[in-house]
N, C-alpha and C positions, 0 to 999 in steps of 0.2 A: 853443482849444476850451473850451466852459464845463465846469466840474467835472461837471455831471450826465451832459451828453452824453459825456464822456470815460469815466466810469465805465461807461455803458451800451456804449460801444464797446469796452472793455476785457473786459467780461464776455462780449460777444458773440464776440471772438476767442479768448478762453480757451475758451468753449463750444465753437465751432467746432473748434478744434485738438482738444479731448478727443474730440469725435465722430469725429475721424479716426483716432485711435489704436486700435489693437486691443484689444478687451475681453479681458482674462486672467483665467482662471479662478483662484479662490483655491487655493493649495495645499492638499493633504490629506495629512494625516500618520498613518502607522500604525506601530506596533511589531509584529514578526511573530516568534513563537515557533514553532520547528519542531526538527526532529531529522533533516532531510535533509542528511546529511554526505558520503556517498561521492562519488566524481566525477560520476557520472551523476545522482544525487539533487540535487548542488548546481547542476548544469546546469539540471536541470527547474525547480528553484525559481526559479532565474535568470531564465527565461522570465516569470514572473510579476513579478519585481522590476524588470526591465528595462521591461517595458509600464508598470509603474506610475509610474517615474520618468520614462519618456518622455512621459507625460501631465502633466508638471510637478508631480508628488507627490513626497512624502518618505517614504522607507523606513528604518526602523531594524531591521537583522536582529538576531535573539536566537536562534542556535543553542544546541541543548543536546545532550547525549550520546545520549539514548533517549528512548524513552515515558514510562518511570518518572520520569526527571528533567524531562520537559516537564510531567507532571502536578503534580508538586511544585512548580516554579516558578509555573506558572500558579495553583495553589491558595494559595501563599504571597502571591502579589501580589493576588488577590482578596480575601484575609482582611485585607491591609494597606491596602485601599481605593485600589489603584493598578493595576487589571487592565490587561494588554496589550490593545490594540486587536483583534487578530487572533491566534489560535492555530491550528495544525496540530491536527487530531482525527481519529482512526480512527471511521469511522461504522459502528460494529457495534451490536450488541444494547444495548450498555451506553452508548451515547452519550446516551440519552434522560435518563441521571442529570442531565446539565447543564441542560436546561430544566426538569427536575423539581425541581431544587434553585433555580431561579429567578436562575441566575447568568448567563445569556447572553441576547443580544438576539435577537428573532425578526426574521426578513426576509421575513415573508409579504407585505408590500406590494411588495416587489421582485419576489419569485417570480410575484405576480399579474400585475404589469406586464410581465415579460418572458416570460409564458407557459410556466414552467418545467414545469407539469404537462402540456403538450403535447409539451414538448422533451425530457424526461428519461424514461427507463423507470419504469414504475410501482414496481419494486422499490427503485429509487435514491429516489423520492419517499418512499417508506414510511420509508427510513432516514434522511431529512434531516428529516422531520417529528415533531412532537410534538403531540398533541391537534389534528390537522389543521391545523398552522400550521408553515411552514418555517422551521427555526433555522440549518440548515447550507448552505454552500456546498461541493458535491461537486466534486472536481477529477478524479478519474480513476477506473477499475476495475482493480484488479490481479487476477490469477488465480494460484492458489499451487499448482496441481497439474501443474507442467510438469517435463519431463525435458530437459536440455541436454546434447548431445553435442559431442565435439571432431571435426570434420569430418576434421583431418589424421589423426587416429589411426584413425577409422573407415575412411577411404579406404586407409590403410596396412595394415590388417589385413582388409580387404574385408567389414567388418561392416555388415549391414543394421540400419536403426533398430529397436530393440527394441519390440515390441508387447504383451508379456507380462512379468510379474515374472520368470518362468524365463528368458526370453530376455535381460532386464536382467542377471540373475545369470550367465548363459552368456557374455554380452559380457564382463562383470567378469572372468571367469576368463581370456578370452582377452587382455585388455587387461593384467591383472596380469602374465600370462605373458611379454607383451612387453617389461616392466619399467617400465610406467606405473603410477601410482596409478589405480585402476579408478574409484572414487566417492569424489569430492572434497567436503569441507565444511570450513567453519570450526570455531571453538571454542565457538560459543555454543550453549547448551542448546536455544533455539528452533528451531534448525535440525534436531535430531534429531527434535523434536516434528513439524515439518512433513512430514518423511519418514514418521513413524508414521501421521499422519492419512490421508496417501495410502493406505498399506498398510491401514489399518484400515477406511477406506471400501471398499476391495476385499474385505476379508475379511468385514465385516459387513453390507454393503449400505447403502442410504440410511436405512431404518428403523433398523436397529441402530445406525449412526453417529450418527444425530439423537437416538436414545434415550440414548447416553453423553453428550452434551453437553447434553442436558435435564436431566441428573442422575438418571437412572433407575438405581437401585441394583442392578437385576437384569441390566442390560446388560453391565456389566464382568466379573463372574466366569464368564461362558459361555465353551464351547469355541472360539468363533470368535475372541473376544479373545485366548485363548492362541494360536491358530494365526497371529494377526496379530503377536503378540510373537516367536513363533518365525521368522516372516520377517524382522522387523527385526533379529534376531540373526544371519541369515545375510546380511543387507546389511552390517551392521556389521564383518563379517569381511573386507569388501573396502575399508574404509576405515582410513586410518593412525591410530595410537593417538593419544589425546588429548596426550599429550607432543610429538608431532611436529607437532601443529597448534596449540600453544598459542600465542595471541596471533593467529593467523590470522583474518579476517573472512571472512563470506561473499562479500564483493567480491573479497578477494584469491584465493578459491576459483574464483570465476567467471573471474577473468584467466587461471588455470591452463588453463581450457578454451579461451579464446579463443587462448593461445598454444601449444596442442597440447601441453601437459605433462600432462593428466589427461584421462581417458576421459569420465566421465559426472558431472553435478550433479543434484540432485533440489532444485529452488529456485523460488521465485514468478518471475514474469516481469520483476521488477526486475532479475534477472540479465541479460536481454537489454538493459535501458537501460544497465548497465555495459558489456556487450561493445561496444554500439554507440559508447558515448563513447570507446572505446579504438581505434575505427576498423575493428571486426571486423563482419562482414556475415554475415546468415542465409544458409544453404546454400552459403556459400563457405568460412566459417571454423567455424561451429558450426551444428548441426541443433537443430531444436525438435519436441517431441511432447507430447501429454498423457500424463500417467502412467496405466498399464493400469487399466482398471475404476473410474475416476473420473467424478464429474459437477461441471461448473463450477459449478453452483447452490449447492454446498456449499463451494467453496473460492474465492469472491469476496471480496476485501476491498477497500472503497472509502474513498479518502483524501478529506479535505475541511478545511474550515475553520470555527472557531466564533469568535463574536463576542461576548466578554464584555461585561456590563453595565458602562458608565463614564459619568460626568458631565463628561468632558472636552469642551470647546468643539469642535464639529465632528466628534466622534468616530463619531456614529451616520452622518451624511453620508458619512463616509470607509468606514465599514464596508459600507454597502450600495454604494458605488462599487466596493470591492475585491471584493465577491460578484459584482457584474455582470461584472468584468473576468476572473474566474476562468472564466467560462462563454462567453467570448468564443470563437468557432469557432477562429480562429487561434491563440489561446492554448490551447485544448484540444488541439489538434493537435501543436502545438510540444512542449508539455509531456509528452504522452505518448510521443512519440518519444523524447525525452531519459530519461523515466523508465522505458521499456519496457511501459509500461501501455496501457490502452484509453481513449478518451474517454468521458464520461459521455452527451454528446450523441448522439441517435438520428439526426441529421441529418448526420454525418461520412460522407463517401465511403469505403469500404474501400478503394479503390485507392490512398489516400493513405497506407496502412500496407504495411509489409513482410508476408511470408508469415506469419510468426509471429501478427502483429497481426491479419491478415486470418483466420486460423485461429480465433483466439480470440474475435473479433468474430462469427463464424459460429457458434461453438458456443453463444454466449450467445443468439443469436437464435434457434438452432434448439431449444435447451431450454426449452420454454414455462412450465415451473414452476420458479420463482424463489423459493420459501420455504424453501429448505434450511437447516437448522441448521449455522452455522458454529463452529469450535471455541471462538470469542471468546465463545460464549454462555454459558459457565461463569463463575461469579464470578471475580473478579481474583486473589483468594488461592488458590482451588481450582486455577485455571488455573496458577499459578506453581509449586505442589507437584506438579500432573501434569507440567509441563514438567521440571521438576529430576529427578523419578523416571525419567522416560524417558531423559533424558541419562545418569544414574548406570547405568541398566541398559545402554545403549549402549556406554558406555565402560569397562565392567566384565564380563569374560567370566565372572567367578565368580557373578555375579547369574543365577539361572535365570529363564526365562520365567515360571514359577509363582509365583515369589517376586515378580516385578516385578508381576504381575497382582494378587497379595494386596495389595500395596501401592497400586496405583491404585483397587483396590476400597475400601480404607480411605479414601483421600483423596475418592473421590465420596461414600461414607457419611457422612462426617464433616464434609463441605462445607455 
């Protein structure tokens, strides 16, 4: 064979062989900062990790202890010129700080391509957007105003699910008399604040509650706030002292509900994710109900992801693919089942959720107004002082409701 013909023949063989080989998409790499550490949270983030890796991509896990640690790590890496590709982020009123500072990538093109504005509720679009451009990928909706009950203990004592705060306290008396911890919590101050915010909404109503978290200096000194603190004090008397729960997490407390070792827990629906991860089932092992006199529109917390600006090769492409993966229906459903939360997509069939999930989804759809002011509306430093003051009051009987009210008033006034 002449050299020229031989070369053409070889080129044809190689070309044909290459054409028959499957086209392999290039690997996309992400490093993901998050603080989902409990058993159920780890399982939930594992849904995204597994989907990402199954698509032939690479995931570097960067877990941190809590939200404060996450913000510190992300800020430091951005300042040093090596931001992470993806970071977990709470999509509250303060989330707009990131696009306002110009440190995150917008994903507006992806949101338009995938029709997010038709797919997601309007209140979710509002939270993931800044100046009419989408910057965040929402993963799920949490509701914070839940009461979880031990089915074993309630059946043993013949207790009906409480529907008022007085019924909660009456049930607590019965449970305590039977030798069980009546209301169980961990040792973190934010757990006390979560309970109080439920009570505060009940006592002050929607407008009064919203006024407090808008920083209205006249909202905290009123008589209704004093009544709310009095009710928190009554609740505290059915909770073990801080010394007995030192080192206990909210997840440890949740496990006590599932095992039938404690009667009630006031906690967000991530508690259901923890219970499910341990093999416990709604209506068999635990009961669920919304805390009395609350509205989900003021107690929704939305998790999601932000995408820091980076010059690394392929990073923007990876970020867009990651955001798209988060909203895939099967991932939404699997994540929420493990996390105990609700999917953000409006086209998820409620029948795919358990009774508690269906109850939560129905409440979201029934409450037409979703402009409620959530507790995270306060500036971070004010919120930290507010939470610590509530925890000190809760854990120390010597602090009166009036003194606690004065301290809270000072925090809001000086904030």
